[in-house]
N, C-alpha and C positions, 0 to 999 in steps of 0.2 A: 628455255631455261626455267628452273623451278626453285621455289623458296624452301630452304632447309634450315632448321635450327637444331644444334646439338648442345646440350648443357647439363648442368647439375645445380641443385638448389637445396635449401633446407628440407624440402619435401623428399628428396631422393638420396641425400648423402648426410652422414653424421657431421657434426660441427668440426670434428678433428680433421676430416678430409677437406671440407670447405676452407678451413683455416690454412691448410698447406697449399691448397690450389689457388689462393687469392692472387690476383694479378695487379701489379703496379701499373701506372699509366704508361710508362715507357715500354713495359712488357706487352700491354694491350696494343700499342702501336706496332710493335714487331710482329705480333700475332696477326694483325690485319694485313700487314705487308706480305707475310708468308702465305696467308690465305689466298690472296690474289695471285701469288706466284704458283699456287697449286693448280694443276690442270683442270679439275672439275669446277672451279669457282670463278665467277666473273665479277661478283661484288661481295663485300664483307662488312660486318658490323659486330662489335662485341659489347654486350651489356654485362658489366661487372659491378656488383654491389656487395654489401657485407654478407649477404646470404644467397647469392646466385652468381653463376658465371655462365653466360650463354653466347655462343658464336652463331651468328646468322650469315647465310650465304645464298647467293643465286647460283645454282649448280645445274649442270647438264646431265649428270648421272647420279641417281639416288645412292646406290650402294657404294660407288666410288667416293661420292661426296661424304657419306657418313664415315667411311674409313679414314678419309683424309682429314676431316674436321676433328674427329676423335683423336687422331694422332697429333695434330697441331695443338689441341688443348692439353694433351699430356706433356708434350715437349715444352710448352711455354709455362705450364703450371708447376712443373717439376715433380708431378706425381706420375708414377709409372703407368703406362697404358693398361697393363693387366689389372692393376689396383683400381684405376679410375673407371674402367669400363662398366663394372656392375652398377655404378651410381649415375651413369649418363642416361639421359632421356633424349628421344629424337621426335621431332614434329616436322611434318612435311606438308607443303602447299597450304590448303585452308586450315589444317590443324595448327600449322605454325603461326598463321595470322591470328587464329583464335587464341592461341597461347599468349602472344605478345599483347593483344588487346586486353586479355584477362589480367596480365601482369600490370598493365598501365592503369587499370581500374582498382588495383589493390586486392583483387580476388586471390592472387597467388602469394601474397605477402605473409610474412610470419604473423603479423598483426593485421587482420583483414581490414581493408579500407584505408590504410595509411597512404598519404599522398606524396611522400618524398620520392617515391619511385619515378614520378613524372620528371623531376629534375634529373634523375640518373639516366632516363631514356633520352632526354634532351642532350645530355652530355655525350651519350653513346653516338647519337646522330652527328653531333658537332665534330667528334673525333673522326668519324667515317668521312665526313665532308672535307675536313682539313687534310686528310691523307688521300682523298680522292678514291676511297675504297667503296663508298656508298654511291651507287648509281641510281638510275630511275626507280627501280623496284624498291630498294631499301629506303631511299628518300621518301617515296610515297608511303611505304609501310610505317616508318617511324613517325612521320608527320601525322598520319592518320591515327596512330596509336596515341599520340599526345592529345589529339582532338577527342578521341573516344574517352580517354581518361578524364579529361576536363568535363566532358558531358556527363559522365557517371557521377562525378562529385557535385555537379551543379543541379542535376535533375533528380537525384535520389538522396537518401539519407545514409549512404555508405560510410560517410565520415563518422557517423554515430555507431557504426557497426564495430569499429575498432579504433584504436588510438595509434599515434606514432610510437615508434620504439622508445623514444625518450619518455613520453608520458606513461607508457605501459611499464617501462623499467622502474620509474619512480613509484608507480603504484605497487609493484612487487616489493620494493624496498620498504614502503610504508606498511606492508604486511596487513592490509585490510583497513588501515586508518585513512582518514581523509588526507590526501596529499598536501593540501594547503596548510592544514593544521599541523601535520607532521613536519613540514619543511619550515614553518614560520620561525624566524629568529635564528636559524642555523647558518653556519658558514659553509660555503660551497667552493670547491676547487674543480675547475674544468680544465682538463689537459687536452690541448689541441684547439685549433681555431678554424677548422673547416666547417662545412655546412651542417654536419651533425652536431658538432660541438657548439656552433652558434645557436642551433635550435635548442640544445640542452641549456645553454646559458639563459636564453630568453624564457624558456619554460620554468627554470628555477627562479628567475626574477619574478615572474607572475605568481609563483607559488609562495612568495613571501620570505625568501631567505634574506638575511641581513647584509650579506657581503658575498661577492663572487670574485674569485681570483682566477685569471686566465693565464695558463702556462703554455707556451708554444715555442718551437724551435726558431720560428721567424718572428722576431719581436714586433715588426711592423703590423703583422696580421693580428697579433694579440692586442696591440694598442688600438687597432681599428675596431675590434670587437668591443673593447672597453668603451670606446667613444660612442658606439651605437647604443650600448646599454645605459650610458650616463647622460646622453645628450638631452636637451630640453624636449619634453614631450615623449621621451622614451619610458623606460621602466622605472627610473628613479632609484634603482638599487645602487648601493656603493659597489664599485668595481675597480680593480687594478690589474695590471699585467706584470708578470714576472718571467724570468728566464727559466729554462728547463732545469738548470742546476739548482734552482730554489725549490723544486717540487718536494724534496725530502722535508725541508723546514715547514713548508705550507701544509704538508700532510699532518703534522702534529697539531695544527690548529683547526683543520677542516672537520666538519661533521658529515658532509656529503662530498663524494668525489665521483665525477663523471669523466671517463677517458675515452677518446675516440681519435686516434692519430693514424697516420699511414706507416708507422714504424713496422719493420719486419721482425723485431724482437720485442721482449717484454719492456714495458715502460716502468711498471711497478713490480718488483719482485716480492715474494712472500716475506723475505727478510726485511726489506724496506718498510713494508706495512707493519710488521711485528715491532720493529724499532720505533716507528712513529706512534704506535698505540701503547707502548710500554708505560705503565703507571697512570694511564688516563681512565677516568670513570665513564665518560660519555662514549656511547657506541660509535662506530665508524661505518658508514654506508658507502659501498663501492658499486658503481654501475659501469660496466665495461661494454661499450658498444662497438668496439673495433673488431675487425677481421683481417689478419689474424689478431688474436687477443692481445690487449695491452697489459692486463693485470694477471699475475700468476694465479692460476686456479687454486693453488694450495692456500691462498690467503683466506679462503672461507673457513679453514680449520682454526684460525686464530681467534681466541676468545674476544668477544666484543666486536667482531667484524662480521658484517653481512655483505656478501658479494652476489650480485646479479650480473650475469653475462649473457651473451647470445644463446648459449646452450640452454641455460635455465629459462630464458624467455621462450625458447622454442617449446620447452616442456610445459610451460604455464599458459600458452596462448591457445589452448584448445576450447576455450569458452565459446559457445555458439553465438555468433553475431545475429543481428536482426535478420531473420529469414526473408521477410518481405523485401527489404532493401537489396539483399544479395540476389534474390530472384529477379528483381527489376534490373539490376546491373547485368546479370547474365543474359537477360532478354536484349538489352542494349548491345551487348557484345555480339550476340548471334546476328542481330540485324546489321550491325556494322561490318561483320565478316562477310555476309552475303553481298552487301553493297560494295565492299572493297574488291571482292572477287569479280563481280560484274564489271566494275570500272576497269580492272586490269585486263579482263578479257576483251572489253570494248577497245581499250587503248592498243591492244595487240594488233587489231585489224586496221586501226587508223592509218598507219603508214602505207598499207596496201591500198586503201581507198584514196589517199592523197596521190599515190603513184598512178592510180587509174585515172584520176581526174587530170593529172599532169599530162599523161599520155593522150587523153582526149583533147586537151587544149592544144597539144602539138599537132594532132591530126587536123583540128579545125584551122590552125594557122597555116598548115601546109596546103590544105584544100583552098583556102581563101587566096593564098599566093598563086596557086595554079590558075584559079579563076581570073585573077587580075591579068595573067598572061594571055588568057583567051579573050578577055573583054577589056582591052586597053582604054576604051572610051569611058569607063566608069568614073564619075566624079567622086569627091570625098564623101558626100552625103550618101550616095548609093552604095559605095564600098562599105561604109560604116553600118548601114542598114542590113546589108547582106551578111556581114560578119556577125552582127548581133543576132540575126535570125538563126544562123547556123549554130551559134553558141547556145541559144535557147533550146533548140531541138536536141542537141547533145545533152544539155543539163536535164531536160525533162526525161530523156531516155535513161539517164544514169541515176536520177533522184530516187526513184522507188527501190531499185536493187541495192544502192549503197546504204540507204536508211535501213532497209530490211536486214541487210547483212550485218550491220552494227548491232541491231536488236538481237539477231540470232547469235552473234559472237559473244554477247554479254551473258548468255545463258550457259549453264554447265555443259561442258562438252563442245562449246562453240568455237574452240581454238582452230578447228580444221577449216572453218569458212575462209580464213585468210589465204590458206594454201589453195583452196578451190578457186578463189577469185584470181589469184596469180596465174593459175593454170588456164582458166577459161579465157583470160584476156592476154595471155602470153606476156606478162609483165616482167621486165628486167629485174632480177633479184637485187642487183647493185643499186638500182633506183630506189627500191623499197628500203634497202639498208641505209642509204644516204639520208632518207627522210627520217628514219629511226634515230640516226646519229644526231641530226639537227634537233629533233625533239628532245633528245637526252641532254644536249648542251643547254637548250633553253630551260628545261626543267631544273637542271643543276644550278643555274644562275638564280632562278626564282626561289628554289628551296633553300639555298644558302642564305638568301636575304631574309627568310622567315624564321630562322633559328636564332 
């Protein structure tokens, strides 16, 4: 089996296509279930963010896998396959590992170095584990991606190379002015109470706004976010929660609006924005971080309104980040890809080695039993000494070849050594497979506890 990823992102597709292809959580679950039902795939995981949709799978046929995963993405995204295909990219084996590790480090983000992607990778792994679509390969891959991303952020200055989408978006709204000076004393309306909206609220609070209003369809989540913002030791900003029906009224009082919901349609129409700004002298700054968009793109034509959305952020994020930090992260990614490949190749031969040692132990047990039949006068001490001696001889004979075969298997092209070992020692394929299944079950239990 081999790792394959098929996807599209802000680098390969226009925002209009990404917007239409966005996947709700229940759609992601159905996509994963259908991926495992597809003949070429044995495992599946989907990474869906505001600017990327990627389907990872462990496949046994490359071309059939690409065709099947592409078709599944088209079916579940609602974008026709012919329209979607020109924007899809494909990564295979080490290139797929390199891609995910780069994504985890923020190298492939719209704003280089942003760290929010780590939480999204963690969510993707958790969904695959909950649905039992992520097996040993994808568990190992995504767990390692999380470690690589954390390493990049802790060992380099990649965090300084770019900012989160929230910070970057506010900088665009400030249009060159210091964000804190621009935001000081303003009233902010945050629509949504998810992770991105929470980040926006916290960023606005630190920027010095005088009030934050949280609007969300689920009142409890909005109240919880308000509690976090206003609790002792928190930001100290004035904050309150309102229902979504109150957004129109709050829009008339707000100076800054940040919207990031999971709605499939517009949350703010151009008409609603125009009505709210009628007769006001102060400008209105709108930041739309949702995909698909929450705010009507036509709102930017309304006098006194400045709108920044995912599309405009993509156009404005071409600033060159710190080259030295990026190069350092790329070096980390390359090293980790090599290490991951070596570990996977070594793990591939482990069941065969275990099966070989199990067979050797059975041979020793059989020969000792036969010896006892020929020498019935052996006492317990003599029997134990003979058994231990035979085991030591077998262990010494097997030690060098099994250690060496693991070393060889960890090198590129070393996958064939497991087949050679099975052939040379006439190992039962079912015994090897049973060891693999046992290892997989153990790994699944351990990995689920780590997420």
